[in-house]
N, C-alpha and C positions, 0 to 999 in steps of 0.2 A: 406473238407480237415483240418488239421490239424493247427493250427496257431501257431506264437512262444508264442502269447500269454497265448492263452489256456494252453497250455505245461508249459509256468510260473505259471501259474495260480492254474495249476490242483494239490490238498489236497489230501492227503491217507485217505483212507478211513477202513472200518474195513477190509473188504477182499481186495487183489490186483486187477486192473480194466484197463480195457485196452482204449486207445484212438486212433482211429485207421485215418491213415495218407492217402495213396494210393499205390498202387503196391505191396501190400503186408506188408509194413510197418506202424507201431505201437508203443506208448508208453505206457510203461508195469508202469502202479502205482502204487510203494508197498511202506510198511510202512518205508522200509531200502531205497529209493530214486526212482529217475522213470530212466527206463533203455527203449535203442531202443532195436524194435526185428522188424522181418521180417519174414514171412510164407510163404514158398514155396515147390512147389513138386519137388523131384527130382528123378528118375528111377522111379515113379510110391507112391515114400512117401511122407508122408506131414513130412518137415521140418523146424526147424525154425533156424535163424542166429540172432547171439549177434550183435549188434554192437558198442556201448557204452553206459554211463551214461550219464544224460543230469543234467546239462548244459555244460557238460565240450564236450563231441559230440552236438553239435548246430542242428536246425533243417535242417537248408541246410547242415549240413556236413553230417548227416545222410541220407539227401536224393539222396547224389553226393553215400553214402556207399550203396546203395539200388540198383541205378541203375548201380555202375561195379558189384554189385552181378547180376543185370537180363542180365547181358551182357556175364555174363561165365556162366550163365544158356545156354543163344542163344549157345553157343560152346558147350553144353553137358559137363560143367564143374562144381561141387557142390561147390557152394562156403564155404562152412562151412569146405571143406576139404581144402581148398586153404587155407583157415583162419589159420585151424590145420597147416599147414604145415609151412607156414611162421614165426608162431609162432616159432616152432621147429626151422626153420636157424636162428632166432633172438638170442634164446637161446643158440643154439649150437654156433655163433660166440659171445656171450657172454662169453663163457666158454673157448673158444681158443682163447683169446687177449694173446696179447706178455704180458702182465702182468702178466696174471693168470696163465700159461703155466710156467713164469720166478717165481714166488713165490713155485709153485709148484716144480719146479725143486730145487728152493733154500731149501725147506723143507727135502725132501728127499736126499740132498746131502751135506749138511751143517754139520752132525753129523761125519762128517771123516774128516773135516778140523777145524785146530783151532778157538779159539773163538773169535778172533780180524781177521782173516781173513774172517770167515761168515759175520761177523758184516760189515766189507768194503765192499765185494761182496755186499751187501743187500743195502749200503749205494750208492755207485754207482749208482746200478739199477734204487735206489729211485729218483735220483738226477739228474743223466745226460738221464737216459733211456725213465722211463717212461712217463715222461712229455709229451714226443715226438711220443714214440711209443708205452705206453702202452692199450689204450684202441684199436690198430689196432688187426686184427686178424691175426696172426702169419701167416699164411700161402700166404697171399695177400703182404706182408712187401718183397721187392723186394731190390737191393742192393743201389741202387742212395739212398733212400730212408734211407736207414740204416746210410750209407754216409754221408747224408746230418746232420744227428743227430752227429755222432763222429766228423763232421766239427765244430759245434757249440763247443764242448769242446776243439779241436786245437784253434778257435779262440783266448780263453782264455790263452795262452799259457801251457795249460796243456798236452802235448803232449806224455809223458807215459799214463796219463790218459786215454785219446782215444785208447789208442794201446790197454790195459787192456780191456776196454768197448767194443772194438770190440771182445777182447778172451771172453770176459764170454756170451756177445751175441752169438756170436756163439756156447757156449756152451747146449743155450738153445735153440737154434736153431735143437741143435743134439738132444735134450732129445724130442723135437717135434715131428722130424723125426721118432723117435723112439716109440712114445706113439700115431702117427697116425696122428697127428693135419698138419705136414705139409712135406713137399716133398723134399727140397732142401733148406741148410744151404748160405745166400746170402752172410755170414759175407768171406764167404774162397774165393769171388770174388775181395774182396778188399786188399788182398795184395798187397804192393806196394804202395797202393793208399791216406798212410797217412805218416804224416812225418817223417822220422826215429829216432830215439831214441837214441841219443850216449848213451852207457853202463857207468856206473859210479860206479867207483869201489870205495869201501870203504878204507879210509885214513887207514895206517898200515906199522907197520914198520918191516923192513924185514932182514936188514943188523943186524950180528950174536952180534956185539958189541954193536947197539943200542937197542937189544933185551934186550940182558946181562942187560944195564942201566935201562931199563924199569924193568926187574923185581927187581932189586935192590930195585929200586925206589917203589914196590908195597910194597916188604919186609918191606919198612919202614913206609910205610901208617901211619898214625896217629889217621884218622876219625874214625867211626863207622869198629866193629871187624868185625859184618857181611860183610859191604862193603868189607873190605881187603882179608878175604876169598872167596868174588865171583872174585874178582880182580886176586886171586892167583890159583884159581881154573880154570879160563878160558883158561887161555894157555896150561891147560891139558888135557883137554878135548874136544878142538874147533868145540865147538857148535853155532846155533846162541847166540846173547843174549836174545830173549825171551824165549829159549828152557833154558840155563842157571835160568831166573830169576822165571820160574814157575819149576822149579823140586822140588819134593816131597819126602819125606823120605820112603814113603812105594815103591819107586821106586829105591834107595837104597838097593842093596844085599851085606852087609860086608862080608859072607862067601864066596861067591863068587868073592865078588870085580868085582861087575858089576852094572852099571846106566842103567837099564831099562828104555827107554821112549817111552812112549805107542804111537799109528801109531797116534791117533786123536791131537796130538799137534808137530806132525812132516809138513814140507811144503810137502810132499809125501804119508803123511797120512800111512809111512809103521813104525813098530814098527823098536827102533832103540837101539844096545846093545851097553853102550862105555866100556870097560874095564877101570877100573880103577889102575893107577901106586903105589905104594908104599905111592909118594908125596899128591895125592888125596886123598889117605884112609886117609894120616895122617891129610887133612885139615877137612873134612869133622866128622872124631871122636874128633879134636878141637871144631867145632861149634856144635858138637851135645846137648852138655850142653845149651846152650840158646835157642833153636830151636826146640830140640828132640823133645817136644811133641805135634809141631805144624805141620799142614800140609806141608807147605812152608821151603824149607830149607833156603832158604833168602827172611824173609818176610818184608813184608812194616814196616818202623817204623813209619805208623799211625796206622796200625793195623795188628796182627798176621794172620787175616783170610784173608789176600792180600797180591800176591805174590810182591819183590820189584819193587819200582817204574823200568820202563824205562829208566828215566834220571838219576839213580843212578851210572851206571858204568861209563858214559858219564864224570860226573858234578866229580866223582871220578879221573879221568884220569885229565882234566882239575886242581882240584885239585893240582895235581903232576907236574903241569907244561907242559900239551900235548896240543896242539890246535888240533881244532879239524879235521885243514887238516895233523897233523900229526899221530893221533892216535883213534880208537875210538872201541867200544866195538865189535861190527864187524868184526875188527879190527885183532883180536886177528885168527879167523879163516883164514880168509886170510893170515896171519903172518904161521900158521901151514901148510896150502896150500902151498904157494909159499917154504918153506922149504922142505920141504916132497918131492915135485917135485925135485927141486934140488937135492934129493939124492937118487934118482930114486924110 
C-alpha cells in the first residue's frame, strides 16, 4: 500500500507513472503534478474517477473519497456521474446567488434610469444587502432573512433607506422569478414590518404675496448670470432640480417652443415635453450667447462639460435670504403644484 512518505517523495519522470494504493486508488505522477485517481467498473465498462491533486488532497482524504465512491457503486450509482451532477449543482448555485442576479438586473435596467439613480441603487445593494445576502442562492432566501438585513439598516436610524432597499430587493426577486431562478418575492411579506417613514415635503413658498416677493428677489439677484437664469426658469417649467441642471440645448426647440426631456433623465423613465412660455423663451435666448455652444444650458462654473452643481440653486436662495426651511430648489415644483391645484 502507498504511504504518505512515498507520495511526498515521488518524483516526476520522463513519462507519467502510477503508484497504486488499494481498492483501485492510485497516485498518477506527471511533470505537471501528482493526481489522485480511482479505477472502477460500472455497467461493464472500465472508468476512472478524478479525486483531486496531491498534496491538497492528502492520502487519508483520498482514501475517504475512494470509500465514498465504492459505497455509491454498491448502490449501483456511478460516482463519476454523481460528481458531475454535484459540480453542476454548485456551478448553478454560484450563478444564481442574489448578487449575481441583482447585478444582472441592474445592468439590464439601469439604462432606463437617470445616472444618479443607477449609481445610488447599486451603492445600496453593495453596501447594505450584498454583505449579508450576496452569496446566498436567491431562491433560498426567505422573508425573515431579508427582514434581518433590513433591520440592520433601521438600527442605524436609516428608516427611509431600509424601505428603499426592500423595494430594490423586491425588484431583484421579481426579475429572478421572470428568469426562472426564484419562485416568489419574499419582500412582499414584509409590508408593514418596517418602521413607517413620515413623508417630508420640500420647503416651499405657496402664499401668492410670498411668491411675488421671491420672484422680485430673483430678478434682483446679483450673482452668476447663469445661476440667475436657472432661478428665473425654475418657477416657469416646474421640473425637478436635477432635470433643470441637466437641461441640454439639443433638447430645446425654439420654433415649436418646447423642451423635450428624454426618458432616461426622468424619474418615471418616460419622455417629457414642456411647453415654453414667452418668458421662458426670453430667458433661454438671453443665456444662449453664453452657453449656446456648450452641451448644458446651465454648466458648472468649473467645467462646461459638466452640469451645474446640485447645490448651486439652494446656495443662491440662501444668498437671497431664504433659509432651507423656507425655500429649496425642489420647492418651485411644490409651489406650482399647490397653486395649480387651488385653481382646479
